[in-house]
C-alpha positions, 0 to 999 in steps of 0.5 A: 134664688127664685125657683119660679121663673117667669114665662115670657112669650116668644113672639113669632118673627115678622115676615119680609115683604113678598117677592113681587113687591121688590119688582113692583116698586122699581117698575112703578117708579120707572112708569111714573118717570115715563109719564112725567117725561112724556109731558115734560121732555122736549122732543127736539132734544131726542131720545139718545140724550144721556139726561133723558135715560138718567131721568127715565131709568137711573133716577127711578131705580135709585129712588126705588132702591132707597125706598126698598132699603128703608122698608127692608131695614124696618122689616129687619129691625122688627125681626132683629128685636124679636130675635133680641127678645128671644136671645134675652129670654134664653140668656136669662134662662141659662143664667137661672139654670147655671145659678140652680146647678151650683153645688158644694163638694162633700168630701167626707161624711159619717153618721153614728147610730145605734143600728151600725151600717144603716146605709149599706143595709138599707140599700140592700147591699149586705145584711137585713134591713134595720128594724125601727126600734119600739123605743128610742135607743142610745149610742153605745160608748166604746171609749171609756170616759175619765173623770173630768173629760167630756161625756161626749168624748166617745161619741165624737171620736166614733163620729170623726175617726173615719174622717181622720185623714181628711181632717188631718190634711187640712190646715184649718176647718170651720165647724158648725156644731149643733147638739141638744146637750150643754155646749160646755160638754160639746166644745171640750169634746171637739177640742180634745179630739183635735188635740189628742187625735189630730195633734192640732189646736183648733181656734175657738173662733172657728167653732160656730155653735148653733142654738137651733139645728141648721137646715137646708137654708144654710146649704143654700147660702154656702152655694153662693159663698166662696168657701176658702176654708172647708166647713165641718157640720156636726149634728148631735142628737142624744137622749134626754128627758124629752127624746123620742128619737134614737141618738145619732151623730152626723159629720159632713165636710164641705168645700166649694165645688170648684178648686182642688179636691181634698184627697179623703180616702176612702170617701168619693167626692159627692156633689150636693146641689143647691137645695129647694126650700119651699112651702108645702102648698107651693111644692106643685109649682116649684118642684117642676122648676127644681127639676128643670135646672138639671142638677142630676138627670131624671134617670140617674135619681134612684133613691129617695130619703124621707127624713120626716115628711108628713103623709100628705106631702110624701104622697104629693112628692111621689105623685110629682116624681111619677108625673115627671118621669122620675121612676124610683124603684120600689126599694129606692124609697127610704123612710127613716121613721121606719128604719130608725124610729121617730125623726129628730131635729138632726135627722136632716143631716143624718139623711144627707150622710146616708144619701152621701154613703149611697152615692159613695156605694155607686147607687147613682143620684140621691134625693133627700126630703125633709119637712119642718113646720110648713116648709119642705126642703129637697136636696139632690146629691150625686157623684157626678157634677151637673153638666155646664150650661151653654150660654146663648151667643149674641150673633144679632147685635149687628145693626142692619145695613139697609139704612146705610144703603138707602142713604148711599142711594139717595146721595148717589142720586144727588151726586149724579144729578145732571148739573155742571161739573163745578156744581157736582164738585162743590156738592161732593164735600158736603155729601161726603161730610153728611155721610160721615155724620150719619155713620157717626150718629149710627155708631153711637145710636145703635149701642144706645138702642141696644142698651135701652132695649135690654133695659126694657126687656129686663123691666118686663122680666122683673114685672112678670116675676113680680106678678107671678109672686103676687 
């Protein structure tokens, strides 16, 4: 999705001719007819002759009506093109906003860290805020591991046990698994949990091992996919020789936002909206557009989870939040490096778990920010879905009938032209056939004109979008 929406100028509507113009044209036509009759009308015929009044009044009025109808149609066409331009811009913006509000439903989630109940303690709901350890800490193993079993058995069980009811109710699950340990240890641990705890057999093809930790682009892609099978993300970070961060294990179960909700007590469904993935130097330009999609109301955002932003980017993000009236309370800014020590590659998923628990605990909207190399990812979470986007209704596709009225006036003048009765009756089929041909041509030309006009605006839109990127 392109978060940089091009700005198209909204042109002002052209004005119709002044009111006096509509009186001046018929008066001028009658005056010209009177001058012509003054020099050409035979006096001996008298002024009670119907032909005299036809040439003096009826024919000038019909001619002036045709002229005014053509002018009015041109003015209405210009106004209609401007309205069409505005409608095109509004519909493009509505489609963009609808695209930006796409979301995933996070139905179950849990994280395992050395500090227990990190989310509720961080939010100030119970106990003292967790303290950043001076050195990396390991997760306490509570389940004994027998000989021949995976050493990750205890970690997987502690991570997935709170999600037991949700996983048990699902006929199939796709797993995205990342861990900084050997896959020969992780996969058997997952299969052991499914066999022993869920009494099911998991298909090995449904386990997708990730060499690198997935980032927000994975969620960005999932927002556009029709997820038929719920997807479980498991991100492990265990202590090894290179670890500086504490151990953690995160599990998040996603499904598409539409469709039946998986009943997974005690979790409340949390909506995870389309993430913004941008370069750090483009944050100033993309963040306002990110808020403009209306994923979550600015007044609903109450917590910011910093999963490893650099000091410069953190200051820029806080300044942008203040600039756009997103007033986060002082206790609503959570720096994971101060809560859990240095960030790990899996800190993004850990922050999502903590933010989801914050939503589950009734703490309104949450914003997760993470930085990897030069890119920054922002994700909004809320227990409320985004409001539906009202698409502008096309009420201006009707073609102005002024052209047709002008043609009718001209043909009526020809029909009423003083002549023999036989001549009038002979002209009538030709005039009627001409009117039918004109109506048929208009019925074909108007849809074609609309299609060409829409194509022209679409080309202009894409050119502006390309210029914006260049």
